N, C-alpha and C positions, 0 to 999 in steps of 0.2 A: 100582203102576206096572210090573207085569210085562209082558214082551214075548215073543212067540214068534219065535224066530230059526231060520233053516235051518242044518243041519249038512251037511258034505260027503258023509256017508253016506246022505243023503236024509231023515234024521230031522228032527223039529221039536223044539226045545229051549226050555223056558221060562227066561227070564233076568230078574233084577231088578237094576237098577243099585246098585252098592255104593260107588262112589267119592265123595269129597268134592271139589267144584270147587276148583282151585288158586287160591291167593291171591298174586298178585304182590306183592313186598315191596321192590323197589329197582331202580335203574337204573344204579348205579355199578359197572360190571362190571370184573373183573380181567383180562378178555380182550377183544380186538376181536371183536365178534360181529355178523356180517352174516346176515340172514335173506333167502334168495332167495324173493321173493314171487310169488304166482300172480296171474293176471288173472281178473276176473269177467266171464263172457260175458253178452251181452244176448240171451236166448232169443227175445224178441219180434222183434228186428231181424234175427235170424239166419235169413235166408231160404235161404241156401245154406251149411249148416254146414261142409261138407268143404273148401270153397275160398274162402269169403269170411268172414273172422272179423268178428264184431260184439262190441264190448266195452261193458260198462256202466261208463263212466268214473267216475261218482260212487261206485259201490260199490268199484271198484278203488282209487281214491284213499283212500276211507275205510279200507280195509284197511291201506294204508300208514301212515296216521295211528295205527291200532291198534298196529302194530309199533313205530313211533317212540315212542308213549306208554310202551311196555314197555322202552324203552332200546336197541332194536336198530337197527343200520344196515340199509339196504336194498341188497341186490344185485339191481339192476333188469334186467329184460328178459333173464333167464337162461333155462336150459332149463326151470326150474320154471314159467315163463310160457308154455311150449309153443313156444319158439323151435324152428323146424325141424319142428314137429308141429302145424301149423295156424296158428301165429302168425307172420306174415311180417314182413319188415324194415320195410315201410311202417307197419304197426301198431306195431312196436317203437319206431320213431322218435317216434310220437305218444305212446306210453307214457313214454318217456324224457323227452320235452319236458314233459309234464304232471307227472311225478314231481319233476323238478328244480324246477319252479315251486312245487309244494306244499312241497318241502323248505325253500324259502326263507321260508316262512311259519311254520316250526316251529323254535323255539330249540333248537340242538344237533343238529338232524336232519342225517343224513349219508346219502349213497348213492354207489354206483359202478354203472356200466352196462356191460352185455355188448356187446363189439365182436367181431363174427364176420365170416363171409363168406356168410351164408345167403341173401343176394340173388343169389348166383352159384350156379347149379345145379352140382353136382359134375360132371355130364356136359359142362357148358359150359366148364369150366376146362380149358384146353389147355396152360397153362404156369404156372410159378411166378410170372411177372409178372402173370398174371390174378389169382392169389390175393393177391399183394401189393397190387394195385390195389383189390381188394375190401375188404381190411382197411383200407387207407388211407381209403376212402370212409366206412366206419363210424367209424373213429377221428376223422376230421375232424368228423363230425357231433357225436359225443359230447363231444369236448373243446371244440368250438365252443360247445356249450350250457353248458359249465362243469362237466362231470362228469368224474370219474375213470373210466378205462376198465378193464374186465376183458377181457383178450384170451382169447376163447373158442377152444376147439379147432375146427378147420375140416375139414368133410367134403371140401371141394374140395382142400385141401392133402393130406389123406390119399389122395385119388384120384390126384393127379399126382406126388407126391414119390417119388423113387426110393431115398432113403436118408437117414441123419441129416444129411448136408451140406445137403440141400435144406431141411430144417426149420431148420437154423441160418441159412441165407441169408434165409429169410422172417422169422424172429423177430429176427435182427440188424437187418434193414432197418426193421421196424416199431418196435422198441424204441429204436433210435438216433434216430428222428425224433419220437417221442412227446413231447408238450409237458409232460407231468406224470408222476407215478408211475403204474405199471401193475401190476395184479394178473394173474398168469398162471393158466391153468386147465388142468389135466391131467385130462381126462375119459375114463374107461375105456369099453371097448366093451360092458360090461354096461349102461351107460346109453345108448349109441348104437353099434350094431354097425358102422356105417360108419366108426368111428374105430379099428377094429382095426389094430394095427401102428403106432399114432401115435408120433411121434418117430423113425420110420424103422426100427423093429425090434419083433418080437414078444417079444424077450428083455428082461425088466425091467431087468437090470443095464446092458445096453447103452443102453436108453432113459434110464435114470437118469443115466448119464454125459453123454448129450447135453443133457438138461435142465440139469444142474448147470453144464456149461460155458457154456451160454447165459446163465444167471443170473449167473455169475461175471463174464462180460464186460460185463454191464449192471446190476451191483448197485446203481448209483446211480439207475437208472430203475425197478427192480422193487421194489414195496412188499412183495410176497409172492407165494406160489403156493398155489393151492387144488388139492389132489389128491383125486380121487374114484375110487378103485380098490376101495373096500370091503375093504381089507386094512390093518390097523393096522401090521403089521410093515413093509410097504413105505413107509407114510407116515413112520414113525420113521427108516428108512434115509435118506430124502430130507431129513427135518428135521435130522438130525445133520450133513448136508453143506452146509447153506445158509450163505452168507456172513453175517457179522455184520450185523445190521440188516435182513435180509430175513426176513419173517415166514412161518411155515407156517400156512396156513388149512386146517383139516380140512374135507374134503367127504365124510367117511366116515359115512354115515347108519346104519352098523351098530355102530360102535365109538367114537362121538364123546365119551361122558363121560370115558373114561380118557385119550383123547388131549388133550382140553381141560384136564383136571386136571394132566396131565404126569407125568413120572417122577422129579421132584425136581431134575432138571438142565435139562430142556427141556420145553416144552409147546407145544401147538398153539392158535392162535386159531381162529375158526370162520367158515365161509361155507357155510351148510347149508340145504338145502331143507326138512328136517324142522323147522327153527325156525319156519317158516310155521305149522305145525300145533301145535307144542308150546310156543309163545312164553310163555304164562303160567307154566308149570312151569319152563322154562329161565330165565326171569327170576328166579324165586325161588331156583333152584339156584345161578345165578351170583352172586346176592347172598350166599348162604351161603359160596361159595368166596371171595368178597372179604373175608369176616370170618374166614377161616382155618378154617371149619367144613367139613372134607372129608367127615365122616360125614353131615352134613346135606345137603351137595351130592349125595353118592352116593344117599342115601335118596330124594331127589326125582327124580334123573335115571334111576335104575335102572328104574322101571316104564315109562319112555318108550321104552326100547330094544326090548322086544318089539313095541310099536306101530310103531316106525320100521322094524323088520325086516319086519314084515308089509306095511306100505305100500310098501316098496322091494323086495319079493320079486320074483324073476324071473317074467316079463320086466320087468326093473327100469325100463326106459324108460317104463312105464305108471304110475309112482309118482304122477304128477300127479293121477290120478283120486282117489287116497286123500287127497291134500292138499286138493283142492277139496271132497271129501265132508266132511272135518272142518270146513271153513269153513262149509258149509251146516248141518251139525249144530249149530254154535255161533252161528248167526244172523248171520254176516257177509254172507250173501247169501240171497235168498228162494227159490232154486231150485237143483237139482243138474243143471245143464246146462253143458257145457264146449265150448269152441271145437273144431270138428272132430268133435263128438259123442263126445269121448274118455271120457266117463263110462261108455261101453259097453265100455271096454278091460278092466274087471274085472267078475267075476261077483258075484252076491248073497251067496254064502258068504264071499267076501273082505270085502265091506262089513260083513257081520255080525261077522266077526272084528275088523275095525278098530273097530267100535262098542264091542265088549266091552273091548278093550284100551285104548281111549281113556277109557272109564269108569274102569277100574282104575288108570289113571295120573292121575286127577283132571282130565281134559281135556274133560269135558262141562260147559260153563259153566252150562247150565240143563238138568239131566237130564230134566225133564218135556218140554221142547221137543224135545230130542234123541230121546226115545222116540217122540214123536208123528211126527217126521220119519222115523225108522227104520221105524215101522209103515207109513207111506205108501209108502216105497220097497219094503218087503217085499210090500205089496199089489200093486204094479205088477208085481213079479216072480212073482206067483202064490202067495205064501206067506201 
């Protein structure tokens, strides 16, 4: 079952899979664990890939059932589903509606849905009131459908805000009128360059003070906050300042194992894009952690970190390609086509590295099928 893979120096290297497919062992997790799930494109219906998203709803819902079976909650219609990168608000509404309906058919299934302002182009936002109205529209839909809202970072707010007070005004307004608990999301500019200076400052300590003050004023409405800065130290600084009862959700796809395990005093829960790709191993690892087996947890999680760091390498916003590539390798979809043609955002050497690292982490469910699909991709790339 050897395969010839490309190397960045131009060489061709023979590789033979060595990993043993992971065996999920439980779903009684010691942490709240959300997987930010991707959407499956419909390549036949996608006549205008750059501007008209076409979704295979059956495969998209089947993947959510896969995550629910493994014990994960779903973070729906987040940036993993290409929000703001080809997947528009009209499509997100349909996704949220369908996912909520599916969740009601599964005992114990849970989800939260991304509420943003992406139907308002940043250039069209002229005032904070425009941003507030855009958030209100998405909150009204999501909460009206019966879902918890995740308040996503807003490109429009980043474009019009003049400083921390403007962020406070918008978040105070939305949180004060939310009908249920809300999860906040602090997304760094490595994920979206348009969010540079979010919270009204490029200085982390200043931004941290702004976030903490907002949360303290609305602690009864904030279930938790997801921080995605790919910096464990910054996450811990925020985690240590959260009010009692407000959860930290790690969004750090570089350092998640240690943050979830905790330091003996505090720990992070999880809302991770990488859980989409590593769900079987993460299931087994979290089951070990529930048993108090830290060594077993670490042994399972450690090989997933090089894979995650490769998938989320700079330019980080293109990590979705690696997520969907993994779903294709593992048979969750029959093609490697993405909304907006985003599979082209990474090169063949990147995918070859992801293939090897996924194998070594036990994340190729059927190595023979994965090899066949990788060979096909290499052939298209001239390898």
